[in-house]
DSSP file (Angstrom, degrees, kcal/mol; ACC not computed):
  #  RESIDUE AA STRUCTURE BP1 BP2  ACC     N-H-->O    O-->H-N    N-H-->O    O-->H-N    TCO  KAPPA ALPHA  PHI   PSI    X-CA   Y-CA   Z-CA
    1    1 A N              0   0    0      0, 0.0     2,-0.5     0, 0.0     0, 0.0   0.000 360.0 360.0 360.0 122.8   -1.7   19.9   23.1
    2    2 A I        -     0   0    0      3,-0.0     2,-0.5     4,-0.0     3,-0.0  -0.914 360.0-133.5-111.8 131.4   -1.3   16.7   21.1
    3    3 A N     >  -     0   0    0     -2,-0.5     4,-0.8     1,-0.1     0, 0.0  -0.725  12.1-152.1 -80.1 125.1   -1.9   16.5   17.3
    4    4 A G  H  > S+     0   0    0     -2,-0.5     4,-2.6     1,-0.2     5,-0.2   0.683  81.8  77.3 -73.0 -18.6   -4.0   13.4   16.7
    5    5 A D  H  > S+     0   0    0      1,-0.2     4,-2.1     2,-0.2    -1,-0.2   0.940  96.1  43.6 -61.8 -49.7   -2.6   12.8   13.2
    6    6 A P  H  > S+     0   0    0      0, 0.0     4,-2.4     0, 0.0    -1,-0.2   0.881 113.3  53.5 -63.1 -35.1    0.7   11.2   14.3
    7    7 A V  H  X S+     0   0    0     -4,-0.8     4,-2.5     2,-0.2    -2,-0.2   0.929 108.3  49.5 -63.1 -44.6   -1.1    9.2   16.9
    8    8 A A  H  X S+     0   0    0     -4,-2.6     4,-2.7     1,-0.2    -1,-0.2   0.899 110.9  50.4 -60.9 -41.0   -3.5    7.8   14.2
    9    9 A G  H  X S+     0   0    0     -4,-2.1     4,-2.2     2,-0.2    -1,-0.2   0.898 110.7  48.6 -63.8 -41.1   -0.5    6.9   12.0
   10   10 A E  H  X S+     0   0    0     -4,-2.4     4,-2.9     2,-0.2    -2,-0.2   0.914 113.0  47.3 -64.9 -43.4    1.2    5.1   14.9
   11   11 A I  H  X S+     0   0    0     -4,-2.5     4,-2.5     2,-0.2    -2,-0.2   0.936 112.6  48.5 -64.9 -46.3   -1.9    3.1   15.7
   12   12 A A  H  X>S+     0   0    0     -4,-2.7     5,-2.5     1,-0.2     4,-0.6   0.899 114.5  47.3 -59.9 -40.5   -2.6    2.2   12.1
   13   13 A S  H ><5S+     0   0    0     -4,-2.2     3,-0.8    -5,-0.2    -2,-0.2   0.936 112.5  47.7 -65.9 -47.8    1.0    1.1   11.7
   14   14 A A  H 3<5S+     0   0    0     -4,-2.9    -2,-0.2     1,-0.2    -1,-0.2   0.869 117.6  42.1 -63.2 -37.3    1.1   -0.9   14.9
   15   15 A L  H 3<5S-     0   0    0     -4,-2.5    -1,-0.2    -5,-0.2    -2,-0.2   0.524 104.0-130.2 -85.1  -5.7   -2.2   -2.6   14.0
   16   16 A Q  T <<5 -     0   0    0     -3,-0.8    -3,-0.2    -4,-0.6    -4,-0.1   0.942  37.9-162.4  49.4  51.0   -1.2   -3.1   10.4
   17   17 A A      < -     0   0    0     -5,-2.5     3,-0.1    -6,-0.2    57,-0.1  -0.217  24.8-129.0 -61.6 149.9   -4.5   -1.6    9.5
   18   18 A E  S    S+     0   0    0      1,-0.3    56,-2.1    55,-0.2     2,-0.3   0.900  89.0   6.1 -65.9 -40.3   -5.8   -2.1    6.0
   19   19 A R  E     -a   74   0A   0     54,-0.2     2,-0.5     2,-0.0    -1,-0.3  -0.999  57.0-152.5-149.5 141.7   -6.5    1.6    5.6
   20   20 A L  E     -a   75   0A   0     54,-2.1    56,-2.8    -2,-0.3     2,-0.5  -0.967  20.6-165.1-110.1 127.1   -6.0    4.9    7.5
   21   21 A V  E     -a   76   0A   0     -2,-0.5     2,-0.5    54,-0.2    56,-0.2  -0.962   5.6-166.2-120.2 124.6   -8.5    7.6    6.7
   22   22 A F  E     -a   77   0A   0     54,-3.0    56,-3.1    -2,-0.5     2,-0.5  -0.929   7.5-154.8-106.4 130.5   -8.1   11.2    7.6
   23   23 A L  E     +a   78   0A   0     -2,-0.5     2,-0.2    54,-0.2    56,-0.2  -0.911  30.0 156.7-100.5 128.4  -11.1   13.6    7.5
   24   24 A T  E     -a   79   0A   0     54,-2.7    56,-2.7    -2,-0.5    57,-0.6  -0.696  53.1 -96.9-139.8-170.7  -10.1   17.2    6.9
   25   25 A D  S    S+     0   0    0     -2,-0.2    54,-0.1    54,-0.2    -2,-0.0   0.069  95.3  72.0-107.3  24.6  -11.3   20.5    5.6
   26   26 A V  S    S-     0   0    0     52,-0.2    -2,-0.3     1,-0.1    54,-0.1  -0.962  79.9-125.0-133.0 153.3   -9.9   20.3    2.1
   27   27 A P  S    S-     0   0    0      0, 0.0    52,-0.4     0, 0.0     2,-0.3   0.811  81.6 -25.2 -68.9 -29.6  -11.0   18.1   -0.9
   28   28 A A  S    S-     0   0    0     68,-0.1     2,-0.2    50,-0.1    10,-0.1  -0.981  77.7 -70.3-169.3 168.1   -7.6   16.5   -1.5
   29   29 A V  E     -D   37   0B   0      8,-0.5     8,-2.8    -2,-0.3     2,-0.4  -0.527  54.5-132.3 -68.0 141.6   -3.9   16.9   -1.2
   30   30 A K  E     -D   36   0B   0      6,-0.2     6,-0.2    -2,-0.2     5,-0.1  -0.802  10.4-137.0-104.2 142.9   -2.6   19.6   -3.6
   31   31 A G    >   -     0   0    0      4,-2.9     3,-2.0    -2,-0.4    -1,-0.1  -0.145  43.6 -81.1 -82.0-176.0    0.3   19.3   -6.0
   32   32 A K  T 3  S+     0   0    0      1,-0.3    -1,-0.1     2,-0.1    -2,-0.0   0.739 132.2  47.1 -64.3 -22.6    2.9   21.9   -6.6
   33   33 A N  T 3  S-     0   0    0      2,-0.1    -1,-0.3     0, 0.0    -3,-0.0   0.241 123.6-101.3-100.9  12.8    0.6   23.8   -9.0
   34   34 A G  S <  S+     0   0    0     -3,-2.0     2,-0.2     1,-0.3    -2,-0.1   0.495  74.8 144.8  84.4   3.7   -2.3   23.6   -6.7
   35   35 A E        -     0   0    0      1,-0.1    -4,-2.9    -5,-0.1    -1,-0.3  -0.484  56.1-108.9 -77.2 145.6   -4.0   20.7   -8.5
   36   36 A A  E     -D   30   0B   0     -6,-0.2     2,-0.6    -2,-0.2    -6,-0.2  -0.560  29.6-144.1 -72.5 134.2   -5.9   18.1   -6.5
   37   37 A L  E     -D   29   0B   0     -8,-2.8    -8,-0.5    -2,-0.3     3,-0.2  -0.901  15.3-173.1-105.4 120.6   -4.1   14.8   -6.4
   38   38 A G  S    S+     0   0    0     -2,-0.6    60,-2.2     1,-0.3     2,-0.4   0.894  73.0   7.3 -80.7 -42.2   -6.3   11.7   -6.5
   39   39 A E  E     +b   98   0A   0     58,-0.2     2,-0.3    66,-0.1    68,-0.3  -0.985  68.7 173.5-145.5 130.4   -3.8    9.0   -5.9
   40   40 A I  E     -b   99   0A   0     58,-2.9    60,-2.2    -2,-0.4    62,-0.1  -0.959  28.2-118.1-135.7 153.6   -0.1    9.3   -5.0
   41   41 A S  E  >  -b  100   0A   0     -2,-0.3     4,-2.3    58,-0.2    60,-0.2  -0.415  33.7-108.9 -80.7 164.2    2.7    7.0   -4.1
   42   42 A A  H  > S+     0   0    0     58,-1.6     4,-2.4    60,-0.5     5,-0.2   0.879 122.0  56.2 -59.6 -37.3    4.4    7.1   -0.8
   43   43 A D  H  > S+     0   0    0     59,-0.3     4,-2.0     2,-0.2    -1,-0.2   0.908 107.0  48.1 -61.7 -42.0    7.5    8.5   -2.7
   44   44 A H  H  > S+     0   0    0      2,-0.2     4,-2.3     1,-0.2    -1,-0.2   0.903 109.9  52.4 -66.5 -40.3    5.4   11.3   -4.1
   45   45 A A  H  X S+     0   0    0     -4,-2.3     4,-1.8     1,-0.2    -2,-0.2   0.917 109.1  50.3 -59.9 -42.7    4.0   12.1   -0.7
   46   46 A A  H  X S+     0   0    0     -4,-2.4     4,-2.8     1,-0.2    -1,-0.2   0.883 109.3  51.5 -63.0 -38.3    7.6   12.3    0.7
   47   47 A E  H  X S+     0   0    0     -4,-2.0     4,-2.5     2,-0.2     6,-0.3   0.893 106.4  53.8 -65.2 -39.9    8.5   14.7   -2.2
   48   48 A L  H  <>S+     0   0    0     -4,-2.3     6,-2.2     1,-0.2     5,-0.9   0.883 113.4  43.9 -61.6 -37.6    5.5   16.9   -1.4
   49   49 A L  H ><5S+     0   0    0     -4,-1.8     3,-0.9     4,-0.2    -2,-0.2   0.942 114.7  47.3 -70.2 -48.6    6.8   17.1    2.2
   50   50 A A  H 3<5S+     0   0    0     -4,-2.8    -2,-0.2     1,-0.2    -3,-0.2   0.841 112.3  49.6 -64.7 -34.2   10.5   17.6    1.3
   51   51 A S  T 3<5S-     0   0    0     -4,-2.5    -1,-0.2    -5,-0.2    -2,-0.2   0.599 110.5-118.0 -81.9 -10.8    9.8   20.3   -1.3
   52   52 A G  T < 5S+     0   0    0     -3,-0.9    -3,-0.2    -4,-0.5    -4,-0.1   0.519  80.7 123.1  83.9   4.5    7.5   22.3    1.0
   53   53 A T      < +     0   0    0     -5,-0.9     2,-0.3    -6,-0.3    -4,-0.2   0.925  63.6  65.8 -63.8 -43.8    4.5   21.9   -1.3
   54   54 A A  S    S+     0   0    0     -6,-2.2     2,-0.3    -9,-0.1   -23,-0.0  -0.619  75.6 170.3 -76.2 136.8    2.6   20.3    1.6
   55   55 A S    >   -     0   0    0     -2,-0.3     3,-1.9     4,-0.0     4,-0.2  -0.913  34.2  -0.1-143.4 169.2    2.0   22.9    4.3
   56   56 A G  T >  S-     0   0    0     -2,-0.3     3,-1.4     1,-0.3    -2,-0.0  -0.186 125.7  -3.8  56.1-134.6    0.1   23.5    7.5
   57   57 A G  T 3> S+     0   0    0      1,-0.3     4,-1.0     2,-0.2    -1,-0.3   0.610 124.8  71.3 -68.7 -12.6   -2.1   20.6    8.8
   58   58 A M  H <> S+     0   0    0     -3,-1.9     4,-2.8     1,-0.2    -1,-0.3   0.777  85.2  69.6 -74.0 -24.7   -1.4   18.5    5.7
   59   59 A I  H <> S+     0   0    0     -3,-1.4     4,-2.5    -4,-0.2     5,-0.2   0.962 102.2  39.8 -60.3 -55.8    2.2   17.9    6.9
   60   60 A P  H  > S+     0   0    0      0, 0.0     4,-2.1     0, 0.0    -1,-0.2   0.844 115.4  54.5 -65.6 -29.0    1.4   15.7    9.9
   61   61 A K  H  X S+     0   0    0     -4,-1.0     4,-2.3     2,-0.2    -2,-0.2   0.950 111.0  43.4 -66.6 -47.7   -1.3   13.9    7.8
   62   62 A L  H  X S+     0   0    0     -4,-2.8     4,-2.4     2,-0.2    -1,-0.2   0.897 112.8  52.8 -65.4 -39.3    1.1   13.1    5.0
   63   63 A R  H  X S+     0   0    0     -4,-2.5     4,-2.1    -5,-0.3    -1,-0.2   0.916 110.9  47.5 -60.1 -41.8    3.8   12.0    7.5
   64   64 A S  H  X S+     0   0    0     -4,-2.1     4,-2.4     2,-0.2    -2,-0.2   0.868 108.9  53.9 -68.2 -36.4    1.2    9.7    9.2
   65   65 A C  H  X S+     0   0    0     -4,-2.3     4,-2.5     2,-0.2    -1,-0.2   0.908 108.3  50.3 -61.6 -41.8    0.2    8.3    5.8
   66   66 A L  H  X S+     0   0    0     -4,-2.4     4,-1.9     2,-0.2    -2,-0.2   0.925 109.2  50.9 -62.0 -44.8    3.8    7.5    5.1
   67   67 A K  H  X S+     0   0    0     -4,-2.1     4,-0.9     1,-0.2    -2,-0.2   0.922 112.0  47.6 -57.8 -45.5    4.2    5.7    8.4
   68   68 A A  H ><>S+     0   0    0     -4,-2.4     5,-2.4     1,-0.2     3,-0.7   0.897 109.4  51.9 -65.7 -40.9    1.0    3.7    7.7
   69   69 A T  H ><5S+     0   0    0     -4,-2.5     3,-1.4     1,-0.3    -1,-0.2   0.835 102.5  59.8 -68.1 -30.2    2.2    2.7    4.1
   70   70 A L  H 3<5S+     0   0    0     -4,-1.9    -1,-0.3     1,-0.3    -2,-0.2   0.803 105.1  50.6 -63.7 -27.2    5.5    1.5    5.5
   71   71 A A  T <<5S-     0   0    0     -4,-0.9    -1,-0.3    -3,-0.7    -2,-0.2   0.381 130.1 -97.3 -90.3   2.8    3.5   -1.0    7.6
   72   72 A G  T < 5S+     0   0    0     -3,-1.4    -3,-0.2     1,-0.3     2,-0.1   0.497  83.0 126.5  97.8   4.0    1.5   -2.1    4.5
   73   73 A S      < -     0   0    0     -5,-2.4    -1,-0.3    -6,-0.1     2,-0.3  -0.484  54.1-132.5 -86.8 160.8   -1.6    0.0    4.9
   74   74 A S  E     -a   19   0A   0    -56,-2.1   -54,-2.1    -2,-0.1     2,-0.3  -0.757  25.5-159.3 -99.5 163.2   -3.1    2.3    2.4
   75   75 A A  E     -aC  20  99A   0     24,-2.1    24,-4.0    -2,-0.3     2,-0.3  -0.989   8.8-169.8-143.1 149.5   -4.1    5.8    3.6
   76   76 A C  E     -aC  21  98A   0    -56,-2.8   -54,-3.0    -2,-0.3     2,-0.5  -0.991  15.0-151.3-143.6 153.1   -6.4    8.5    2.4
   77   77 A I  E     +aC  22  97A   0     20,-2.5    20,-2.4    -2,-0.3     2,-0.3  -0.987  28.5 174.4-123.4 118.9   -7.2   12.1    3.1
   78   78 A I  E     -a   23   0A   0    -56,-3.1   -54,-2.7    -2,-0.5     2,-0.9  -0.832  40.0 -94.2-129.0 163.1  -10.8   13.1    2.4
   79   79 A D  E >   -a   24   0A   0    -52,-0.4     3,-0.9    16,-0.4   -54,-0.2  -0.661  31.5-172.3 -79.7 106.0  -13.0   16.1    2.8
   80   80 A G  T 3  S+     0   0    0    -56,-2.7    -1,-0.2    -2,-0.9   -55,-0.2   0.512  74.8  75.1 -78.0  -4.7  -14.9   15.6    6.1
   81   81 A R  T 3  S+     0   0    0    -57,-0.6    -1,-0.2   -55,-0.1   -56,-0.1   0.725  80.9  81.6 -78.5 -20.8  -17.1   18.7    5.5
   82   82 A K  S X  S-     0   0    0     -3,-0.9     3,-1.3     1,-0.1     0, 0.0  -0.684  92.1-104.9 -89.4 136.8  -19.2   16.8    3.0
   83   83 A P  T 3  S+     0   0    0      0, 0.0    -1,-0.1     0, 0.0    -2,-0.1  -0.277  96.1   3.0 -60.1 140.2  -21.9   14.5    4.2
   84   84 A H  T 3> S+     0   0    0     -4,-0.1     4,-2.5     1,-0.1     5,-0.2   0.600  82.6 135.3  66.5  15.8  -21.3   10.7    4.1
   85   85 A M  H <> S+     0   0    0     -3,-1.3     4,-2.8     1,-0.2     5,-0.2   0.877  70.2  52.6 -65.3 -36.7  -17.8   11.0    2.8
   86   86 A L  H  > S+     0   0    0      2,-0.2     4,-2.5     1,-0.2    -1,-0.2   0.940 111.2  46.3 -64.5 -45.1  -16.4    8.4    5.1
   87   87 A I  H  > S+     0   0    0      1,-0.2     4,-1.9     2,-0.2     5,-0.3   0.923 113.5  49.7 -62.0 -43.4  -19.0    5.9    4.1
   88   88 A R  H  X>S+     0   0    0     -4,-2.5     4,-3.3     1,-0.2     5,-1.6   0.914 110.9  49.7 -61.1 -42.7  -18.4    6.7    0.4
   89   89 A E  H  <5S+     0   0    0     -4,-2.8     4,-0.3     3,-0.2    -2,-0.2   0.928 113.0  46.3 -62.7 -44.1  -14.6    6.3    0.9
   90   90 A L  H  <5S+     0   0    0     -4,-2.5    -1,-0.2    -5,-0.2    -2,-0.2   0.794 124.6  31.5 -70.9 -28.0  -15.1    2.9    2.6
   91   91 A T  H  <5S+     0   0    0     -4,-1.9    -2,-0.2    -5,-0.2    -3,-0.2   0.817 138.4  14.6 -98.3 -35.9  -17.5    1.6    0.1
   92   92 A E  T  <5S-     0   0    0     -4,-3.3    -3,-0.2    -5,-0.3    -2,-0.1   0.732  88.5-156.9-110.9 -32.1  -16.5    3.2   -3.2
   93   93 A G      < +     0   0    0     -5,-1.6    -3,-0.1    -4,-0.3    -2,-0.1  -0.079  59.9  81.0  76.2 176.8  -13.0    4.7   -2.6
   94   94 A N        +     0   0    0     -5,-0.1    -5,-0.1     1,-0.1    -1,-0.1   0.849  50.3 134.6  56.9  43.2  -11.3    7.5   -4.4
   95   95 A C  S    S-     0   0    0    -10,-0.1   -16,-0.4     2,-0.1     2,-0.1   0.582  79.9 -17.3 -96.9 -11.5  -13.0   10.3   -2.5
   96   96 A G  S    S-     0   0    0    -58,-0.2     2,-0.5   -18,-0.1   -18,-0.2  -0.237 114.2 -24.0-151.5-116.6  -10.0   12.5   -1.9
   97   97 A T  E     - C   0  77A   0    -20,-2.4   -20,-2.5    -2,-0.1     2,-0.5  -0.976  52.1-159.1-116.5 126.7   -6.3   11.6   -2.1
   98   98 A T  E     -bC  39  76A   0    -60,-2.2   -58,-2.9    -2,-0.5     2,-0.5  -0.898   4.1-158.1-102.4 131.5   -5.2    8.0   -1.6
   99   99 A V  E     -bC  40  75A   0    -24,-4.0   -24,-2.1    -2,-0.5     2,-0.3  -0.948  15.9-177.7-109.2 123.2   -1.5    7.3   -0.6
  100  100 A T  E     -b   41   0A   0    -60,-2.2   -58,-1.6    -2,-0.5     4,-0.1  -0.800  37.5-126.6-117.5 161.2   -0.2    3.9   -1.4
  101  101 A G  S    S+     0   0    0     -2,-0.3   -60,-0.1   -60,-0.2     2,-0.1   0.551  84.3  97.5 -78.7  -8.1    3.1    2.2   -0.8
  102  102 A Q  S    S-     0   0    0    -62,-0.1     2,-0.7     1,-0.1   -60,-0.5  -0.385  84.7-110.7 -79.8 158.2    3.3    1.4   -4.5
  103  103 A H        +     0   0    0    -62,-0.1     2,-0.3   -61,-0.1    -2,-0.1  -0.823  48.3 178.5 -88.5 117.8    5.2    3.5   -7.0
  104  104 A L        -     0   0    0     -2,-0.7   -63,-0.2    -4,-0.1     2,-0.1  -0.777  35.8 -93.9-118.7 160.3    2.6    5.2   -9.2
  105  105 A R        -     0   0    0     -2,-0.3     2,-0.1     1,-0.1   -66,-0.1  -0.463  58.7 -93.5 -63.7 146.5    2.6    7.5  -12.1
  106  106 A R              0   0    0      1,-0.1    -1,-0.1    -2,-0.1   -66,-0.1  -0.412 360.0 360.0 -65.4 136.5    2.2   11.1  -10.9
  107  107 A S              0   0    0    -68,-0.3    -1,-0.1    -2,-0.1   -69,-0.1   0.459 360.0 360.0 -77.7 360.0   -1.4   12.3  -10.8
């Protein structure tokens, strides 16, 4: 059984993709107090992983987002249960959690 999340991160990294998009069953990455995070830096994503705040299926997604941002991509995790979310993310952005390589203020 292979988890597709790390594979997607490797492909996005190798291709130096502009953006990596994960569709999942939650609206956004959650912070330590359970709040939805709209935009986070790669450093913040790494902290969520190291602290154990990220759990379950979010772990490989965030790791893959980190891999992609190291290659210069942005990455986002959006709720795939809602209709047209991928199209909205690609045209409007900010539909879930965006992970950037930049250092940002904490959401």
